[in-house]
N, C-alpha and C positions, 0 to 999 in steps of 0.2 A: 028867215030860217036858213040854217046851214044846209048845204047840199051833202049828198052822200060822200062825195070825195073829200069835202072839208071835214066832215065828221070822222072819217077814217084818219085823216091827217092829225086830228086832235086826240082821238081815243087811243090809237095804237102806241104813240109815245108814252101816254100816261100808263097804259097797261104794261109797257116795257119797264117803266120806273118801278111800278108796284111789284112786278115779278122779280126784278133785281133786288129790291129791298128785302122781299121775302126770302129770297135765296141767301142773302147775306146773313139774315137772322138765323135761318136754319143751319147754316155752316157754323155759326158761333156755338149754337147749342150742341151740335155734333162734337165739336172740339172740346167743349166742356164735359161731355159725357165720356169721352175716351179714357181719361185717367181713372175714373171710377170703375169703368168696365174692366180695364186692364188690371187694377188692384184686386178686384173680385176673382178674376181668372187666375191670377198668380197665387192668391191664397188657396183657392181650390186645388190648384196643381201641386202646391207644397204639401197639402194634406195627403193627396194621393201618393206623392213621392215618398213621404215618411212611412206611410203604410206599406208601400211596396218594399222599402228598405228593411222594415221590421220582418216582413214575410221572407225576404231573401236571407236575412240573418238566421231566422228560425229554421229555414230550409237547410242552410249551410251547417247549422249546429246538429240537426237531425242526421244529415248526411255524414258528418264527422263521427257522430256516435255510432252510426251503422258501420262505417269503415272500421272503427275501433273494435266493435263487437266481432266483426268478421276477422280482424287480425288476431284477436284473443282466441276466437274459435279455431283459427288455423294454428295458432301457437299451441293450443291445448292438444290438437290432433298430432302435431309434431312431437310434443313432449311424450304423449302416449306411445307414439311410434318408437321414439328413442328408448323409452322404458322397455318396450317389448324387445327391441334389438339387443339390449344388454343381457336379456335372459338367455342362458345357453341352450335351453331346450326349444325345439321347433314349436311355434304357435301360429295358428291362423284362425280367422273368423269368417264364416260364410252365412249368407242369408237363407231364408226358407226355400229359395229356389236353388240352393247349393252353390251360388256364385260367391267367389272369394272376395271379401270386402276389406279385410285387414290381413297382413302377413308379416312376420318378423324375419330378420336376416337369416336366422338359422334354418327356418322352413324354406325360404327362397333358395338358399344354397343346397338344401337337400333335394329340391325339385330341379335344380340346375337351371333356373330361369330368373331373369331380373324381376323385381317386385312389380314394376309397372306393367309387365306382360301378364303377370298372374292375376292382378286386381281385375275383377269383372269376369274372370274365366270360371266356368263351372268346375268344381273339384274333380268330377269324374273324367274330365278331359285331361287332367294332369297325371292320371294313373291309367295305364293301359290294360291292367288285368281285369277281365270282366267279373270274375268271382269276387275279387276284392271290392269292386264298385257296387255289386249287388248287396254285399254285406254292409258296406258303408251306407248305402241308401236306407236299408232297414234300420240301421243304428240311428241315422239322422232323423227318421220318422219317430223313433222311440224318444230321442232327445227332445224333439219339438213337442212331444206329449208330456214332457216333464221328467223323463228318466235320465239318470246319470250313467255314463258308460266309462268303465275302467277295466282294462284288460291288457294282457301281454300277448305279443305276436312274435312268431318266428318267421323271419324273412329268409327263404332259401337262396342258395347261390343262383345268380341270374335274375333275381328280382330287381327291376329297374336298372339292369345292367351291372349290378354289383358283383364283385368277384369273390366274396366270402359270405359265409352265413352270418346273419345279424339278428339281434333281438331288440325289441322295444316295448315300452308300456305306452298305451294310448288312452287318453282321457277326453271325454266329450261332455259338455254341459250346455244348458240353455240359459240365455238371458235376453234382455230387451235393449234395443238401441235407443238413440235419443228421440226417435219418433215412435217409440213403444212397439216397434216391429220385432218379432222373435228372431234371434240369431243363434248360431251354433258356434261355441268356442271349442277349438280342438287343440290339444297339446300332445307332444310326443317326447319320450325320454328314452335314450339309447341305453340298454342294460347289457350290451354285449360283453364288456370286460368282466362284469360280475358273473354272467352266465358261464363264460369260459373258465373263470376261477372256480365256479361250482363244479365244473366237469373235472378239473384237476383234483379237487378235494375228493370227489367220488372215486376217481381212479386210485387215490392213495388209501381210501378206507374200504375197498372192496374185499380185503382179505378176511375180514371178520364179519360173519353174517349178522350177528346182533348189532355190531357197530355200524354196518352198512344200513341196517334198518333205521337206526337212530338218525343217521346222517341223511337218509332219504327224507325223513320227516323234517329235518332241519332245512334241507335244500328246498323242500316244498314251501316252507315258511319264507325262505329267501325270495321265492317267486312272488310273494305277496307285495302289495304296493309299498314302495319306500317313501316315507314322508319327505317332503321337500319344502320346508318353510322358507319364505323370503319376506323381507320388509325393506322399507326405504326410510332413511332418517336424514334430517337437515344437518347443516354445518355445526349446529350446537348439540347434535346427538339425539334430538327429539324425533319420535316416530311420526312420520307423516302419512305412511301407507303400510298396511300389513295384511298378509293373507290369513285365512283361517287356520292353516297348519301352524303358523308361527304363534298366533294367539292361543291356540289350543295347547301348544307346547309349553306355554307359560301360565296356563290356567286362567286366562282372561278372555273376555269377549273382544272382538276386533275393535268395536267402537270405544271401549274403555281404555285402550292403550294409545290411541291417537293423541299426539301432543305430549306424551310421557317420555322421559329420558329412557333410552333403551337399556342403559346400565342399571336403572332402578328396577327393571323387571327381569333381569338376568336370572337364569335357572340357578346359578350359583354365583355369589358376589365375586369369587376368585376369578371367574371367567371374564369379568369386565376390566381386569387390571391392565391388559394390553390394548384395550379398545381405543383409548384416547390417542395413543401414538399411531395405531393403525389407521384411524379415521383421518388424522392429520396427513398421513402419507397418501391416502386416497384422494383427499382434497387437493393435494399437489399434483394429481394426475397419475399416481401410481396405482397398482392393483395388489390385492392381498389374496393369497391362497395358502391355507394351512390346514393341518389336521389337529384336532383337539380332543383330549380325553377329559371327561368330566363325570361327576357323581351326582345322581338324582337325589335331591335333598330329603325326600320323604322315604323312599324305598332303599336308598344306599346303593342302588344299581350303578355299575360302572358302564358308561356309554362312550362312544366315539363318533365324531362327525367331521366332515370337511366343511370349511368356511371359505366362502368366496365374497370378496368385496370389490365393487367397481364404481367409478365416478360417473355421474350424469348430471345434467343441468335441467331444472324445471322450465316451464314455459316463460318465466321471467328472467331466465339466465342465472338463477340462484343455484349454487352447487348442492348436490344431494349425493348420498351414498346408498348404493343398492347392495344388500347383503343377502346371500343365499346359504342355507345350511343343508347338508345331505347326510343323513344317518348312515354310518358304515359299521355300526356295532356288530351286525351279524358276520360281516366279512372279517373283522378283527378277531372275533371269537373263533371263527373257522381257521384263521391263520394261526392263532395260538394253539388250537387243538391239533392242527397238523404238525406244528413244531413239537408239541408234547409227544405225539405219536412216533416221531422220529427218534425219541429217546426212551420211551416207556412202553412196557408190555401192557396192552389194554386189558387183558384178562386178570392178571395178578397185581398190577400196579407197580411191579418191580422194574428196575432198569432192564431194557432189552439187550440183546447180544451186542448190537452196535455201540450203545452207550457204555456197556461194560468194557468192551475192548478199548475204547478211547480212554476211559478213566484208568483202566488197568495199566496201560502204557505209561500214563503220567505217574501213577503210584510206583511202578517198577523203576522208572527213571529216578524218582526221588530216593527210593530205597537203595538203589545202586550207588547213587552219588554220596549218600551218607552212611553206607555200609550197614544198613538196617535189614534184619531178616523179614521175609515176606513169604506167606504160604498160600496154597490154593486147594480148595475142596470142590469136587464135582459130585453131585448127588443125583440119584435116580429113585423115583417112587416105585417100589417093588409091585409087580403084578398089576400095574395101572390099567393095562388093557382089559383085564378081567372086570375091573370096576366099570369101565365104559360099556363092555358087552353085557354085564349083568344089570346095571342100574341106568344106563343111558348117558349120553354126553352132557346133559344138563347137570347131573350129579357129578360127573367127572370134572367138569369145569369148576363146580363149587369146591370139590376136594382140592384142586390145584390152588384155588384162592386161599383156602384155609391152611394148606401147607405153607404157602408164602407168608401168611400172617404169623404162623407159629415159628417159622424160621426167624422172622424179624424180632420176635420177642426174646430169642436166645442169642442174638448177635449184638455186638457193640455198634455205636453210632458210626465209628470210623470204618467198619467192615463194609464191603461192597458185594451184596448179593445180586443175582440176576436170574431171570428165566432163560436158560441156555437154549431150550427148545423142547417141545412136547412136554414130557414129565420130568425133564432134567433141569437141575439148577446148578449154578456155579457160584462160589463164594471166594472172594479175595480177602485175605486176612493180613493187613499191614501190621508191622511191629510184632510178628508172630513167627516163631521158629517151628520146626517140625513136631517137636514134642507137644508144644502148646496147641498146634493145629490138630493133633490126634485127640487131645482132650476136648477141643471144640467139637470135633466130629462125633466123638462118643456121646457128648452131651446132647447133640442134635438127634442122634439115633435113639437114645433112651427117651427123649421127649416125645417121640412118636410111638415107640414100641410099648410104652407104659400107659398111654392115654389114647383111646380111639378118637376118631373125628366124627362129629355129628353133622349129618347132611340131610336135610329134608326128612327127618324122622328115621334116618338110617344111621346106625352106629357102626362105623367102618374101622376095622383094625388096619392101620397103615404102618408099614415098615420101610426103612430107607437103606439103600446100599450106597457106599461112597468110596471115592479115591482121594487120598490125601498126599500132598507133596509140598516141599519147600523149594522155592526157586533157587537154582544154582547160579553161581557167577558165570557171566558170559553166555547165559542161556536166554533165548528169546521167549516171549510170552507163549507163542504157539508151541514151542518145544515143551514148555512147562505144562501147558494144557494137554498135550499129547501124553505125557507121562501120567498125569492125573486120570486121564480117560482110560488108559490101560489098567490102572489100579482099580478103577470103578468096575470094569468088566471082570477083573479077577475076583472082586468081591461078589459080583452077581453069580459067577461060576462056582463060588465057594458056599453057596447055599443062601445068599442074600442076607439082609438084616445085619450087615457088618460093614466096617470101614477098613480098607487096606491101604497101607502106606507104600508110596513109590519112591 
């Protein structure tokens, strides 16, 4: 038998060989498994990488879309701001807490502050007058409840530091913003020039009570809201935006005219003749301001308006044309009426003394140059004061109108009659010598002496007295008038109802 020491010497080397062989086999198996394991790991990693790449691309696409939407939103707001800035009237928008959220250039200039300072500021902090702020707050509440505000204000000297009296029309309305929150849209239109023009008209028309009454009614109408249509069209002339005033002016709804050629819905086709050339000029960067006279197609009414055209670009940089119309018919009518009053007697419709003297000088100059006779008659209605005292001034005015009408029926077209003043009339007779003038005077006298005047149920016997003269060589008009006037008074002193020659 082997001893323990010999056994150890035999077993331990064998155990070492077995363990070494086993380790070698295990090492081979491990190296064989490594490629398989690595391929599986790589395949799994590739799938995860592709998935992550797709997720990153989708995330980048969404981020780009978000950035594009933000850019277009910003461009839209910038376009809206540019659009508001070209509108000449002050406009601003405030939220329900009365904080200003939008303001155009005209309103910022009126407040004297930069837009960035105004945005976010409560409107009551921009105006120092407490009474004005209280009224504005009440109006804002009414607007938020759905009411429209449209009124005219007089701004006295000293208001917001101004050095002259001003007038303006204020409009307020309610709408909703992009988040369906209620906002208040406010616009202001300065009417000072027209109000001052109204005052001048009033001063010119105060001499006649009836005329003053008519013009007070007219001036009251002038105080009413003035329509201010405006619209925007593209470079091809198609309407891309229009307000209700413009659509109503053309008898269409706002929606129905979008995309339509502006020339196709013009009030009168003749008004569109110059539109193409004007639009081309505006698209080159120019501006158009003009006054236009037109006739309403159905009523035949003549109207006047101011047209303003300005260039602007939309949010994509495309050129657009902003057009604003302002109806000035009332002021043109007042202007024409004032011009007529400067030449015509309002009561009788005859030329007044000023117009008579101007025309008489021209006719006398022509008669002198061509050696043509020219005569003059001055007429007075006998006892006219008794008519006024007995029947009143209304009947008296009616009598004067009927005297003027009857005189015109007995005169030639080339004769120049006028209301000289009160109940006196003057008549210039071209191509007429003294004998012919006497015949004319007698014809006029008998025309009244033989036929009474009917006035409001009263049959009034009217007679005339007159002075007749022929203009002498080297005699002025005033000298000739003086001689005729002396002859008139001689006729009145001779018992009236007669004409006397000077």
